[in-house]
MIBA-554918 format. One record per residue (C-alpha): chain; x, y, z; residue in three letters. Coordinates in Angstrom, 1 decimal, decimal comma, always signed. Layout:
MIBA-554918
{'A' {X Y Z} 'ALA'}
...
end
This chain:
MIBA-554918
{'A' {+7,8 -6,4 +8,0} 'SER'}
{'A' {+8,7 -5,7 +4,4} 'SER'}
{'A' {+6,3 -5,1 +1,5} 'TRP'}
{'A' {+7,1 -4,7 -2,1} 'THR'}
{'A' {+4,9 -2,8 -4,6} 'PHE'}
{'A' {+4,1 -5,2 -7,4} 'ASP'}
{'A' {+1,7 -5,7 -10,2} 'PHE'}
{'A' {-0,7 -7,7 -8,1} 'SER'}
{'A' {-1,3 -4,6 -5,9} 'PHE'}
{'A' {-2,4 -2,6 -9,0} 'THR'}
{'A' {-4,6 -5,5 -10,1} 'GLU'}
{'A' {-6,2 -5,6 -6,7} 'SER'}
{'A' {-7,0 -1,9 -6,8} 'LEU'}
{'A' {-8,7 -2,4 -10,2} 'LYS'}
{'A' {-10,9 -5,1 -8,6} 'ARG'}
{'A' {-12,1 -2,4 -6,3} 'TYR'}
{'A' {-13,0 -0,2 -9,2} 'GLY'}
{'A' {-10,0 +2,0 -8,8} 'ARG'}
{'A' {-7,8 +2,5 -11,8} 'ASN'}
{'A' {-4,7 +3,8 -10,1} 'ILE'}
{'A' {-1,4 +4,5 -11,8} 'ASP'}
{'A' {+1,2 +2,2 -10,2} 'PRO'}
{'A' {+3,8 +5,0 -10,4} 'VAL'}
{'A' {+1,5 +7,3 -8,4} 'VAL'}
{'A' {+0,7 +4,6 -5,9} 'ALA'}
{'A' {+4,4 +3,8 -5,4} 'LEU'}
{'A' {+5,2 +7,5 -5,0} 'SER'}
{'A' {+2,5 +7,6 -2,2} 'TYR'}
{'A' {+4,0 +4,7 -0,4} 'VAL'}
{'A' {+7,4 +6,3 -0,6} 'ARG'}
{'A' {+6,0 +9,6 +0,9} 'GLU'}
{'A' {+4,4 +7,6 +3,7} 'ILE'}
{'A' {+7,8 +5,9 +4,3} 'ASN'}
{'A' {+9,5 +9,3 +4,5} 'LYS'}
{'A' {+6,9 +10,7 +6,8} 'THR'}
{'A' {+7,3 +7,8 +9,3} 'PHE'}
{'A' {+11,0 +7,2 +8,9} 'VAL'}
{'A' {+11,4 +7,7 +12,7} 'ASP'}
{'A' {+8,2 +5,8 +13,5} 'GLN'}
{'A' {+8,9 +2,4 +12,2} 'VAL'}
{'A' {+6,0 +0,8 +14,0} 'GLU'}
{'A' {+3,5 +3,2 +12,4} 'LYS'}
{'A' {+5,0 +2,6 +8,9} 'TYR'}
{'A' {+4,8 -1,1 +9,4} 'GLU'}
{'A' {+1,1 -0,7 +10,5} 'MET'}
{'A' {+0,4 +1,2 +7,3} 'PHE'}
{'A' {+2,0 -1,6 +5,3} 'LEU'}
{'A' {+0,0 -4,2 +7,1} 'ASP'}
{'A' {-3,2 -2,3 +6,2} 'VAL'}
{'A' {-2,1 -2,1 +2,6} 'MET'}
{'A' {-1,5 -5,8 +2,5} 'LYS'}
{'A' {-4,9 -6,5 +4,1} 'ASP'}
{'A' {-6,6 -4,3 +1,4} 'LEU'}
{'A' {-4,7 -6,1 -1,3} 'THR'}
{'A' {-5,7 -9,5 +0,1} 'ALA'}
{'A' {-9,3 -8,2 +0,4} 'ARG'}
{'A' {-9,3 -8,8 +4,2} 'ARG'}
{'A' {-10,6 -5,2 +4,8} 'LEU'}
{'A' {-13,7 -3,6 +3,5} 'ALA'}
{'A' {-13,4 -0,3 +1,8} 'THR'}
end
């Protein structure tokens, strides 16, 4: 499962009332990637949750 950080993610966050700097958000995703480098399934689960949030399939 691959996921790219793009402008639509930032726009999605704004819809939730969160004005998040895309550079900070990307840095966070990279840190999660480093943390779970040996646990690919957990990292992919994190990405799936992020995709669901972006698509508004999960409530915050």
